[in-house]
N, C-alpha and C positions, 0 to 999 in steps of 0.2 A: 516258759512262754510268758510274755508280758501280760499282766492282767490289769484291766481298767474298769471303772464304773460306767454305768450307762450314761450318766451325765458327762463324764470325761470323753467318751466316744462321740457323743453329740457335739460337744464343744470343739473337739478336734476337727470333725468334718466341716463344721460351720466356719471355723477359722481358716482352714485350708481353702474353702470355697470363697472366702472374703465376704461372708455374710454376717459376721459377728464382730463387735467392736468398731473401731474407726475404719473408714474405707481404705483398703490396701491398694486398690486399682483406681487410677485417676486418668480421666479423659482418654484420648486415642491411644497413647502409649500403654495405659492400663488395660484397655480392651485387648490389645495385642498380647500383653503379658498374660492375661487370663487365658486366652485361647491357647497360647503356648503351654501353659500349665495343664490345661484340660486335655490337650492333644487334639480334640475336635469338639465342636458344638454342632448340634443338629440344626439343619435348615428345614423349615416347613413354610410353604408359600401362603398359608392362611394368615390374613392380616385383619384382625378384629380390633386390636389395640396395640399393634406392633407384631411383627413376625417373631417366631420362636427364638431365633438367634438374637434378635434385637432385645427381646424381653430378658433373655439370659444375661446379656451384658448390662442392661439398664438396672438390674437389681444389685449389681456389684460394682459398677464403674461410676465413680462420682463425675457428674457432668457429661454423661454419655449422650450423644446425639446420633441419629441413624446415619448421617453422612460420614461419621468416623469409620463405621464398618464398611461402607461403600468405598471409601478412600483406601482403606487397608487392602480391600479385595482388588479394586480396579484401577487405582492410581499408583499406590505404593507397591502393589503386588507382593506384599508380605504374607498374604493369605490366598488360598485357592478354594473354590467350591468344587467338590469332587466326592466320590463315594468313600464312605468309611462306616460310620454307624448310620446306615441308610445314606441319604444325601446330606453331606456335612460341610462344614467350613473348617479348614485346618491350615497350619503354617506351611508356606511354600518350601521351607527348608526340609520338610519331610518327604518331598517329591521322590527322592531315590528309593525310599522304603517301599513304595507302591509300584516299582518297575515290574515286578512279577505279575501284579494285577493287570497292568497295561499290556504285558506280553500275552497274557491269556485272552485279553480282549482282541488283540490282533488276530490270534488264531481263530477265535470265535467269529470274527467278521468275515473271514475267508470262507466260511461255510455257506455263505449266501451268494448265489450267482448274481453278478452285476455290481456288487458292492465295490470291488477294487477299481473298476473303471470309473464309477461315480466318484470315488474318493479322489482320483487323479483330476477329474474335472473340477471338483469343489476346491481342492488345494490351489490349482492354477487360477481359478476365479478370485479366490480370497487374496492370493499373492498380488494380483493385479488391482483389485478393487477395494481391499480392506474388509473390515468386519461385516458379517452378514447374519441375518436371521433366516429361519426356514422360508419365510415369505419372499425374501429378497434374493435368495440363491436361485439362479435360473436353471433348475433341474425339475422337470415335470414328471408327472405320473406317480405310480405307486410301486412298491417293491415288497417282496416276501421277506420279512426281516423281523427280528426282535433284539432289543438291547440286552447286554449282559449286566447292565447296572441293576442293583438290587431293587430300586424303586420303580423300574419300568416293567416288571413282570418277566416271566420266563416262558411265555407261550409264543408260538409262531403265528404271525398274522400279516396281512397286507397293511402297509403304512405309507404315508407320503414319502416319496423318494428323497426329497430335499431334507426333510426333518431326519429321516433315517440315517442318511450319510453324515449329517452334521453330528448327530449323537454318537455314531460309531467312531468318527474321528476324535470326538471329545473324550470318549472312553479310552481310546487308544493313546491319548496324551498328545496327539498331533495338534489338536485345537484346545483352547481353553475359553472360558467365558470372558469376553472383552468387557461387556457391561450388560445391564438389564434395563429395559424400559417397562415398568410394571412387572408383569410376569414373563414378558418376552425376552428370550436370551439371544444375545448377539455374540457370535464366535469369531475368533481370530487365531492366527498361528501362534502356538506356544513359544516358538523360537524368537518371536518378536518381543516377548514380554518377560520371559524368564532367562536368566543368564545361561550361557552354553555350558559352563562348568557344573551347573545344577542339573540341567537337562541330561547331560551325559555322564553324571556321576554314577559309579557302580553301586549296585544294590548292597547296602550294609548287611543284609540278611543272606546267609549262604544258601538257605533253602526255605521251603514253605513252613516247616516246623519252627525255624528261627523267627520267621515273620509272625507266626501265631504267638510265640512267646513275647515278642516285642509289643504286639497289639494288646495282649492280656495285661501286661505291665502298664501300658498306657491307660487302659480303661480303669485299672485300680487307682491310678493317680488322678483320673478325671473325677472320681467320686471322693476319694480320700481313704475310705475303708470299704473293702468289698470281700465277699466270701466266695469260696469255690463251690458254687451251686449253679444249677440252671437259672438263667437270669436274662431279662431283656437288656441288661447292660452289655451282653455279648452280641447283640444284633449286628449283622454285617460281617462277623467272623465265622467262617464255615469251619466248625470243629466239632468232633464227637466228644462225649464225656471223657473218654480215654485221652484224647488230645488235650483237653482242658486240664485234666489231672497232671499230665506230663508237663504242661506249661508251668503250672504252679510249682511242681516239684523242681523243675529246672531253675525257676526264679528264686525259690527258697534256698536251694543248694548253692547258687552263685552269690547269695547275700543281697540280691536285688530287692526282695520283699521280706517283710518280717511278720510273723503271725502274732495276733493280739487276741486274747480272750476277754470278751466283754461280759461282765456279770449279767446273768439272766439270759444270755444268748447261747444257744446250744452249739452252734458251729463257730469255729475260729474265724476271725476277720483278718484281712491282710492290708498292710500299708506299704508304700514304697519306702525302702530303708532310709532314703535321704530325708524322709519326713519324721524320723525318730526324734530329732531335736525339738520339733514342734510338739510332738506328743509328750515329751518329757517336761516341757514348760507348762503344758496343760495340766499334767499330773501335779506339778509343783504349785499350781495356782498362780502362775506369773504372767499369764496372757491377758490382754485387754478383752474382756467379755461383756462390755457394755452393750445393752440390747439395741437393735435397730428393727424397724418394721419394714419388711420387704414383700412384694408380690413376686412369686417365682413363675417362670415359664412352664407350660405344660410338659415340655420335653427337656427341661433343665437337666444338666448332668447330675445334679443331686437327686433327681427323681427317676433316674434310669432304672433303678431296682426298687420297685414300690413295695415288694415284700420286705426288703431290708429297711425301708422307711417305716413300715408298720412295726417291724420288730424293735427298732431303736426308739421310735417316737410314739407308737400306738396310733398313728395317723393313717387313715385310708384315703387314697386319692385315685380317682379314675377320670381320665380325660374323656368326656362324653360327647366329643364332636361328631363321632360316627354312630352314636346311640340314637335310635329313633326318638323324636321329641317327646312322645307320650311315655317313654320309659326312662327319661333322664331324671336323676334325683336332684340335680342342681341346674345346670344349664349348658348351652352350646359351647361357650368358651370361658371356662372358669379357672382362675389361677389360685394355687396354694398361697396361703398367707402365713408368713413367718414373723414371729416377734421374739427377739432374743434367741434362746435355745429351744423354743417351743413352736410347734405348728398350732396356731390359734384359730384357724378357720380357712375360708376361701372367699374369693371376691369375683364379681362379674363386671368388668369394665368394658366399655365400647367407645371407640373413637368415631365421631362424625366429622370426617375430614372436609366435607363440603362446607360445613359451618364452623369448622375448627373448634369443636367442643367435645370434651370427653365426659361421658356420664358413667356413673357406677350404678348399675341396675339392681344389684343385690350384694349384700354382705352376709355370710353365714358364719357364726362363731361356733367353735367346738364346745361340747358340753363342759361345764365348769369354768368357762371363760366369762368373766364379768365385764360388761361393756361400761367401763368408766369414762368420764369425760376425757381423761388423759389418753386412754386407748383410742377413743373416737378421733381425737386430734391427730394421733399418729397415723391412723388410717387415712385421714384427710390429707396429711402431708405426703404420704406415699402416693395417693391418687394425684396430687398436684405434680409430683415428680414425673409420674407416668404421662400425665397430660403434656407436660413440657417436652418430654422425649418424643411425643407424637406430634409436636407442633400445634397443640391444642390449648385451650383454656379450660379451666375447671372451677366450678363453684359448688361448695358443699350444699347438700340439700337442707332446707329449712327444717 
């Protein structure tokens, strides 16, 4: 088994993520390249200083602007928003892999009386009138229904019929999100925006076990190094411990992943075998490891397994957005702060879009980090980049 030092493991992950050395991902093409590499990035609608997906890209993509992601999703159609690790954004080219998921959704929808008839009405209306939201689709009343999507819950309840039928058709893959206005979603027929050969492509996975193996490998690649342990990195993948073990065993036997022993870490970590050349150059000390200071998103792919982050970096991070205010240690929307190959603290930025000003309410440094003038300047520059990405100005505090 390949053995590496703690520092080499850290550098490998950061280089794979595009967070160390010179920027690997540039502007819109770079945003797309990173999402293809990660497989998916999580979407979260909370927008304090940029939504989670935007913050994920802003920390890695030189010159990133929010419109780039919007264009990739709703103009170029290279990306879709759909379920994966909760609600996520992933490459449209992966559509065939999720056909089993969509088939299960179709079966799920047939359990609810009235849904098939409402679907016919909705499809006919959208075909004639174009994209709709739940307020503009002329279907009245409520229906006893719940979505099979991970983020919508699994309980049965009455819900507005227009919203229910749109979400069901969206989960089925008949509709996709045409665009968003704020948090409001407008839906249109998938056949109008994705090529027929993609929509009708056969599922590359022969069964659910193969789909699980594909998804496990994808999540390993999203982080760079990952262990075979219970982890929030597996959110959205319905699998038992036995199924996870079988997936790792299958991937290792096929040569798709390679085990790595990191000094000081009890459990082996795994990387995608195609990343071995990167690990070898890290071991040889041939990679560009010049430090950058970046603010990371709360649900950044690198932060998906916080126990792994603690094991590799000794850094504890908790997203306190759902923690009662009087029990928070830091704040409502606080971002991890990375400098070079170290987590040096956390930061609490907030964008005032009405006045187009970004403020940094608090900066907390980890114990042992000395706040030098150089470090303060780097924090200021990172805040300036974040302000620009939010269409805001920012002035350092006196």
